[in-house]
TORZA-634387 format. One record per residue: residue number from 1; x, y, z of N, C-alpha, C, O, CB in turn. Coordinates in Angstrom, 2 decimals. Glycine has a CB too. Example, Ala and Ser with C-alpha at 12.3 -4.5 7.8 and 13.67 -1.06 7.14 Angstrom:
TORZA-634387
   nr      nc1      nc2      nc3     cac1     cac2     cac3      cc1      cc2      cc3      oc1      oc2      oc3     cbc1     cbc2     cbc3
    1    13.19    -5.69     7.80    12.30    -4.50     7.80    13.20    -3.30     7.80    14.24    -3.32     8.46    11.31    -4.47     9.05
    2    12.85    -2.25     7.08    13.67    -1.06     7.14    12.90     0.03     7.87    13.41     1.14     8.04    14.08    -0.60     5.72
end
This chain:
TORZA-634387
   nr      nc1      nc2      nc3     cac1     cac2     cac3      cc1      cc2      cc3      oc1      oc2      oc3     cbc1     cbc2     cbc3
    1     0.85    -1.17     0.00     0.00     0.00     0.00     0.89     1.24     0.00     1.80     1.35     0.82    -0.96     0.00     1.22
    2     0.63     2.12    -0.88     1.43     3.33    -1.00     0.82     4.43    -0.16    -0.40     4.53    -0.02     1.54     3.77    -2.47
    3     1.68     5.25     0.38     1.18     6.42     1.12     1.48     7.66     0.30     2.53     7.78    -0.33     1.82     6.52     2.54
    4     0.55     8.55     0.34     0.70     9.78    -0.42     1.48    10.79     0.41     1.15    11.03     1.58    -0.68    10.34    -0.85
    5     2.49    11.37    -0.16     3.24    12.41     0.54     2.91    13.74    -0.11     2.70    13.84    -1.32     4.77    12.13     0.51
    6     2.87    14.72     0.70     2.61    16.06     0.17     3.84    16.91     0.39     4.54    16.81     1.40     1.36    16.71     0.86
    7     4.09    17.73    -0.57     5.25    18.61    -0.49     4.83    19.87     0.27     3.85    20.52    -0.07     5.80    18.95    -1.90
    8     5.60    20.19     1.28     5.31    21.43     2.01     6.11    22.55     1.37     7.25    22.37     0.94     5.64    21.29     3.53
    9     5.50    23.68     1.33     6.18    24.83     0.74     6.64    25.75     1.86     5.96    25.95     2.86     5.25    25.58    -0.25
   10     7.79    26.29     1.65     8.32    27.25     2.60     7.62    28.58     2.37     7.50    29.03     1.23     9.87    27.40     2.47
   11     7.16    29.20     3.45     6.51    30.50     3.26     7.48    31.49     2.61     8.67    31.51     2.91     6.01    31.05     4.61
   12     6.95    32.30     1.72     7.80    33.28     1.05     8.02    34.46     1.98     7.20    34.78     2.84     7.16    33.74    -0.29
   13     9.14    35.09     1.79     9.48    36.26     2.59     8.48    37.37     2.30     8.10    37.59     1.15    10.93    36.73     2.30
   14     8.07    38.05     3.34     7.11    39.15     3.18     7.72    40.23     2.29     8.92    40.48     2.30     6.70    39.73     4.56
   15     6.87    40.85     1.56     7.31    41.97     0.75     7.43    43.19     1.65     6.50    43.53     2.38     6.33    42.23    -0.45
   16     8.55    43.84     1.59     8.77    45.04     2.39     8.47    46.26     1.54     8.91    46.36     0.40    10.23    45.09     2.93
   17     7.72    47.18     2.11     7.32    48.37     1.38     8.13    49.57     1.89     7.66    50.34     2.72     5.80    48.63     1.54
   18     9.33    49.71     1.37    10.20    50.80     1.80     9.70    52.16     1.31     9.96    53.18     1.94    11.60    50.56     1.30
   19     8.99    52.17     0.20     8.55    53.43    -0.39     7.46    54.11     0.42     7.32    55.34     0.36     8.06    53.20    -1.79
   20     6.68    53.35     1.17     5.58    53.93     1.94     5.96    54.19     3.40     5.12    54.64     4.18     4.38    53.01     1.89
   21     7.20    53.92     3.76     7.63    54.09     5.15     7.69    55.58     5.49     8.25    56.37     4.73     9.02    53.43     5.39
   22     7.10    55.96     6.63     7.04    57.35     7.05     7.56    57.49     8.47     7.76    56.50     9.18     5.60    57.90     6.94
   23     7.78    58.73     8.88     8.18    58.98    10.26     7.10    58.52    11.23     7.39    58.00    12.30     8.48    60.48    10.47
   24     5.84    58.71    10.83     4.73    58.27    11.67     4.72    56.75    11.83     4.50    56.23    12.92     3.38    58.75    11.07
   25     4.97    56.04    10.74     5.03    54.57    10.80     6.18    54.13    11.71     6.05    53.16    12.45     5.21    53.97     9.38
   26     7.29    54.85    11.63     8.43    54.52    12.49     8.08    54.73    13.96     8.39    53.88    14.80     9.65    55.38    12.11
   27     7.45    55.85    14.27     7.06    56.12    15.66     6.12    55.04    16.20     6.27    54.58    17.33     6.38    57.50    15.77
   28     5.17    54.63    15.37     4.23    53.58    15.79     4.95    52.24    15.98     4.65    51.51    16.93     3.11    53.42    14.75
   29     5.88    51.93    15.09     6.62    50.67    15.19     7.47    50.64    16.46     7.53    49.63    17.15     7.51    50.46    13.95
   30     8.12    51.75    16.75     8.95    51.82    17.96     8.09    51.73    19.21     8.43    51.02    20.15     9.78    53.11    17.98
   31     6.97    52.46    19.22     6.08    52.42    20.38     5.57    51.01    20.65     5.35    50.63    21.80     4.90    53.37    20.17
   32     5.38    50.24    19.60     4.86    48.88    19.75     5.87    47.92    20.36     5.49    46.89    20.91     4.40    48.34    18.41
   33     7.16    48.23    20.26     8.17    47.31    20.78     8.90    47.82    22.02     9.84    47.19    22.49     9.17    47.00    19.71
   34     8.48    48.97    22.54     9.09    49.48    23.77     8.83    48.46    24.88     7.70    48.04    25.08     8.52    50.89    24.16
   35     9.89    48.07    25.59     9.71    47.04    26.63     8.84    47.55    27.78     8.91    48.71    28.17    11.06    46.59    27.17
   36     8.04    46.65    28.31     7.16    46.97    29.43     7.90    46.69    30.74     7.68    45.67    31.39     5.83    46.15    29.36
   37     8.78    47.63    31.10     9.47    47.52    32.37     8.83    48.50    33.34     8.39    49.59    32.96    11.01    47.79    32.22
   38     8.78    48.11    34.59     8.13    48.94    35.60     8.99    49.00    36.84     9.91    48.21    37.02     6.73    48.41    35.94
   39     8.67    49.95    37.70     9.40    50.05    38.95     8.51    50.65    40.03     7.51    51.31    39.76    10.67    50.91    38.78
   40     8.91    50.38    41.27     8.30    51.02    42.43     9.44    51.33    43.40    10.55    50.81    43.26     7.21    50.10    43.10
   41     9.15    52.18    44.35    10.12    52.48    45.40     9.54    51.96    46.70     8.43    52.32    47.09    10.43    54.03    45.48
   42    10.30    51.11    47.37     9.88    50.53    48.64    10.93    50.94    49.67    12.06    50.46    49.65     9.73    48.95    48.55
   43    10.54    51.84    50.56    11.52    52.36    51.52    12.61    53.08    50.76    12.34    54.01    50.01    12.11    51.22    52.39
   44    13.85    52.66    50.96    14.97    53.27    50.24    15.50    52.36    49.14    16.69    52.38    48.81    16.10    53.62    51.22
   45    14.60    51.55    48.59    14.98    50.57    47.57    14.18    50.76    46.29    12.95    50.90    46.32    14.80    49.15    48.11
   46    14.88    50.76    45.18    14.26    50.77    43.86    14.02    49.32    43.48    14.95    48.51    43.44    15.17    51.51    42.79
   47    12.76    48.98    43.20    12.42    47.62    42.79    11.96    47.69    41.34    10.89    48.22    41.03    11.30    46.98    43.72
   48    12.78    47.16    40.46    12.48    47.18    39.03    11.98    45.83    38.56    12.39    44.79    39.09    13.70    47.59    38.23
   49    11.11    45.86    37.57    10.58    44.61    37.01    10.75    44.62    35.50    10.28    45.52    34.81     9.09    44.41    37.39
   50    11.44    43.59    35.01    11.61    43.42    33.57    10.31    42.92    32.95     9.38    42.54    33.67    12.77    42.45    33.27
   51    10.23    42.92    31.63     9.03    42.50    30.92     8.64    41.06    31.23     7.46    40.71    31.19     9.22    42.66    29.43
   52     9.63    40.21    31.54     9.33    38.81    31.86     8.99    38.60    33.33     8.94    37.47    33.81    10.51    37.94    31.49
   53     8.74    39.70    34.05     8.31    39.72    35.46     9.44    39.44    36.45     9.18    39.31    37.65     7.22    38.70    35.66
   54    10.68    39.33    35.99    11.82    39.19    36.90    12.05    40.53    37.58    12.08    41.57    36.91    13.10    38.70    36.13
   55    12.21    40.52    38.90    12.43    41.76    39.63    13.87    41.85    40.13    14.53    40.84    40.40    11.46    41.86    40.81
   56    14.33    43.08    40.25    15.65    43.37    40.81    15.49    44.49    41.83    14.66    45.38    41.67    16.68    43.76    39.69
   57    16.29    44.42    42.87    16.25    45.44    43.92    17.60    46.13    43.99    18.65    45.49    44.05    15.88    44.81    45.29
   58    17.55    47.46    43.99    18.76    48.27    44.09    18.54    49.35    45.14    17.54    50.07    45.08    19.15    48.89    42.72
   59    19.45    49.48    46.11    19.28    50.53    47.11    19.46    51.90    46.48    20.28    52.09    45.58    20.28    50.33    48.27
   60    18.70    52.85    46.97    18.80    54.21    46.46    19.81    55.01    47.29    19.56    56.15    47.69    17.42    54.91    46.48
   61    20.93    54.40    47.55    22.02    55.02    48.29    23.32    54.71    47.56    23.58    53.57    47.17    22.08    54.50    49.78
   62    24.11    55.73    47.37    25.37    55.58    46.65    26.44    56.35    47.42    26.33    57.57    47.59    25.26    56.09    45.17
   63    27.46    55.66    47.89    28.50    56.31    48.69    29.57    56.94    47.80    29.74    56.56    46.64    29.14    55.31    49.66
   64    30.27    57.90    48.37    31.40    58.50    47.65    32.50    57.48    47.43    33.24    57.57    46.45    31.94    59.71    48.42
   65    32.63    56.51    48.33    33.62    55.45    48.13    33.34    54.68    46.84    34.27    54.36    46.09    33.63    54.48    49.34
   66    32.07    54.37    46.59    31.71    53.65    45.36    32.00    54.52    44.14    32.49    54.03    43.12    30.22    53.23    45.39
   67    31.68    55.80    44.24    31.95    56.72    43.12    33.45    56.80    42.85    33.87    56.80    41.69    31.38    58.13    43.43
   68    34.26    56.86    43.90    35.72    56.89    43.72    36.23    55.59    43.10    37.10    55.63    42.23    36.42    57.12    45.07
   69    35.70    54.45    43.53    36.08    53.17    42.93    35.72    53.16    41.44    36.50    52.70    40.60    35.38    51.99    43.65
   70    34.55    53.67    41.14    34.08    53.72    39.76    35.00    54.59    38.90    35.35    54.23    37.78    32.64    54.25    39.70
   71    35.38    55.74    39.44    36.24    56.66    38.70    37.60    56.04    38.40    38.19    56.30    37.35    36.43    57.96    39.48
   72    38.09    55.22    39.31    39.39    54.59    39.12    39.32    53.35    38.23    40.34    52.86    37.76    39.99    54.22    40.46
   73    38.12    52.85    38.01    37.94    51.58    37.31    38.21    51.65    35.82    39.13    51.01    35.31    36.55    51.09    37.53
   74    37.40    52.43    35.12    37.44    52.38    33.66    36.64    53.54    33.08    35.80    54.13    33.76    36.90    51.04    33.13
   75    36.92    53.84    31.82    36.12    54.84    31.10    35.01    54.19    30.29    34.21    54.89    29.67    37.01    55.68    30.19
   76    34.96    52.88    30.28    33.97    52.13    29.51    32.62    52.18    30.22    32.48    51.65    31.32    34.43    50.65    29.32
   77    31.61    52.83    29.60    30.30    52.97    30.25    29.65    51.63    30.62    29.00    51.53    31.66    29.37    53.73    29.35
   78    29.81    50.63    29.78    29.21    49.33    30.07    29.86    48.70    31.30    29.18    48.15    32.17    29.34    48.39    28.87
   79    31.17    48.78    31.37    31.89    48.25    32.52    31.49    49.01    33.79    31.35    48.41    34.86    33.42    48.34    32.30
   80    31.32    50.31    33.67    30.90    51.12    34.81    29.50    50.72    35.29    29.25    50.62    36.49    30.92    52.61    34.45
   81    28.60    50.51    34.33    27.24    50.11    34.69    27.23    48.78    35.42    26.59    48.65    36.47    26.36    50.03    33.43
   82    27.93    47.80    34.90    27.98    46.48    35.54    28.61    46.58    36.92    28.16    45.93    37.86    28.77    45.47    34.66
   83    29.66    47.40    37.05    30.29    47.61    38.35    29.29    48.18    39.35    29.16    47.67    40.47    31.51    48.55    38.21
   84    28.58    49.24    38.95    27.60    49.86    39.85    26.48    48.90    40.23    26.10    48.81    41.39    27.00    51.11    39.21
   85    25.96    48.19    39.25    24.89    47.23    39.54    25.36    46.15    40.51    24.61    45.75    41.39    24.38    46.58    38.24
   86    26.59    45.70    40.34    27.14    44.68    41.23    27.35    45.24    42.63    27.01    44.59    43.61    28.46    44.13    40.67
   87    27.91    46.44    42.72    28.16    47.07    44.02    26.86    47.35    44.76    26.77    47.15    45.97    28.95    48.36    43.85
   88    25.85    47.82    44.04    24.60    48.23    44.68    23.66    47.06    44.92    23.09    46.92    46.01    23.91    49.27    43.84
   89    23.48    46.22    43.92    22.48    45.16    44.03    23.03    43.76    44.18    22.28    42.82    44.41    21.62    45.19    42.85
   90    24.34    43.62    44.06    24.96    42.30    44.15    25.09    41.66    42.78    24.56    42.14    41.78    24.14    41.41    45.07
   91    25.82    40.55    42.77    26.10    39.85    41.51    24.83    39.35    40.83    24.74    39.35    39.61    27.03    38.68    41.76
   92    23.84    38.93    41.63    22.60    38.41    41.05    21.84    39.50    40.30    21.35    39.27    39.20    21.72    37.80    42.14
   93    21.74    40.69    40.90    21.04    41.80    40.24    21.78    42.20    38.96    21.15    42.43    37.92    20.92    43.01    41.19
   94    23.10    42.28    39.04    23.89    42.63    37.85    23.69    41.60    36.75    23.58    41.95    35.58    25.38    42.75    38.20
   95    23.64    40.32    37.13    23.44    39.25    36.14    22.08    39.37    35.48    21.96    39.13    34.28    23.59    37.88    36.81
   96    21.05    39.72    36.24    19.72    39.89    35.65    19.73    41.02    34.62    19.14    40.88    33.54    18.67    40.19    36.74
   97    20.39    42.12    34.94    20.46    43.23    33.99    21.20    42.82    32.73    20.75    43.13    31.62    21.16    44.44    34.63
   98    22.31    42.12    32.87    23.12    41.82    31.69    22.53    40.73    30.82    22.85    40.66    29.63    24.49    41.42    32.11
   99    21.69    39.87    31.37    21.12    38.80    30.53    19.82    39.21    29.84    19.35    38.51    28.95    20.87    37.57    31.36
  100    19.25    40.33    30.24    18.03    40.81    29.59    18.38    41.62    28.34    19.52    42.05    28.14    17.18    41.66    30.57
  101    17.37    41.82    27.52    17.50    42.60    26.30    18.08    43.98    26.62    17.74    44.58    27.64    16.14    42.73    25.59
  102    18.94    44.47    25.76    19.61    45.74    26.00    18.61    46.90    26.12    18.85    47.83    26.89    20.61    46.04    24.88
  103    17.51    46.85    25.40    16.50    47.91    25.51    15.87    47.90    26.91    15.70    48.96    27.52    15.40    47.75    24.43
  104    15.53    46.72    27.41    14.97    46.62    28.75    15.97    47.10    29.79    15.62    47.86    30.70    14.56    45.17    29.06
  105    17.21    46.67    29.65    18.26    47.06    30.59    18.45    48.57    30.58    18.55    49.19    31.64    19.57    46.35    30.25
  106    18.49    49.16    29.40    18.70    50.60    29.29    17.55    51.38    29.92    17.77    52.35    30.64    18.86    51.00    27.83
  107    16.32    50.96    29.65    15.15    51.65    30.19    15.14    51.55    31.71    14.94    52.56    32.40    13.85    51.08    29.61
  108    15.33    50.36    32.24    15.28    50.17    33.69    16.45    50.87    34.39    16.26    51.48    35.44    15.28    48.66    34.03
  109    17.64    50.79    33.82    18.79    51.48    34.41    18.57    52.99    34.38    18.90    53.68    35.35    20.08    51.12    33.66
  110    18.03    53.50    33.29    17.75    54.93    33.19    16.75    55.37    34.26    16.93    56.42    34.88    17.21    55.27    31.80
  111    15.71    54.57    34.47    14.72    54.90    35.50    15.37    54.90    36.88    15.11    55.78    37.69    13.55    53.90    35.47
  112    16.23    53.89    37.14    16.92    53.83    38.44    17.76    55.07    38.67    17.66    55.70    39.72    17.80    52.57    38.52
  113    18.59    55.45    37.69    19.49    56.58    37.87    18.73    57.91    37.93    19.17    58.85    38.59    20.51    56.62    36.76
  114    17.60    58.00    37.25    16.76    59.20    37.35    16.21    59.34    38.76    16.21    60.43    39.33    15.61    59.15    36.32
  115    15.72    58.23    39.33    15.20    58.26    40.70    16.32    58.57    41.68    16.13    59.37    42.60    14.53    56.91    41.06
  116    17.48    57.95    41.51    18.63    58.21    42.39    19.01    59.69    42.34    19.31    60.29    43.37    19.83    57.33    41.99
  117    19.00    60.28    41.16    19.30    61.70    41.01    18.26    62.55    41.74    18.60    63.53    42.40    19.37    62.08    39.52
  118    17.00    62.19    41.61    15.93    62.94    42.28    16.06    62.85    43.80    15.85    63.84    44.50    14.55    62.43    41.84
  119    16.41    61.67    44.31    16.61    61.50    45.75    17.77    62.38    46.21    17.68    63.03    47.25    16.89    60.01    46.10
  120    18.85    62.39    45.44    20.01    63.21    45.79    19.65    64.69    45.80    20.03    65.41    46.72    21.17    62.95    44.81
  121    18.94    65.14    44.79    18.55    66.55    44.71    17.59    66.92    45.83    17.67    68.02    46.38    17.92    66.86    43.36
  122    16.69    66.02    46.17    15.73    66.29    47.24    16.42    66.37    48.60    15.91    66.99    49.52    14.64    65.22    47.27
  123    17.58    65.74    48.72    18.32    65.72    49.98    19.15    66.98    50.20    19.56    67.26    51.32    19.21    64.51    50.04
  124    19.39    67.73    49.13    20.21    68.93    49.25    19.44    70.03    49.97    18.24    70.20    49.75    20.66    69.42    47.87
  125    20.12    70.78    50.83    19.43    71.88    51.51    19.11    72.99    50.51    19.80    73.17    49.51    20.29    72.45    52.67
  126    18.05    73.71    50.81    17.63    74.79    49.90    18.46    76.02    50.10    18.25    77.03    49.42    16.16    75.13    50.09
end
């Protein structure tokens, strides 16, 4: 008894319409892929959540000793970021940041440093 085989076809690549691409289309495309990262502040701790619901905790305190260590370390911004994340949140927090998508990491790190800056400014006497 013979069995009938069917040939499967590979889907063809979508046609890209470069001629109709607009700034508005670009804005909509970017907005659709912005990572859904969130944060809250609990006491003196920044609690960030990546899109996959993994959370990281970073204290909203930064000593001058850490800043001096950072200054002596390197001029490489990525190395500086990993150093700060490790010093503040520990190796596990730093590992979570580095294994996530760079867009998620950038957004969450930016939010953390913005909050840290606001805390520092709020602490200054008028």
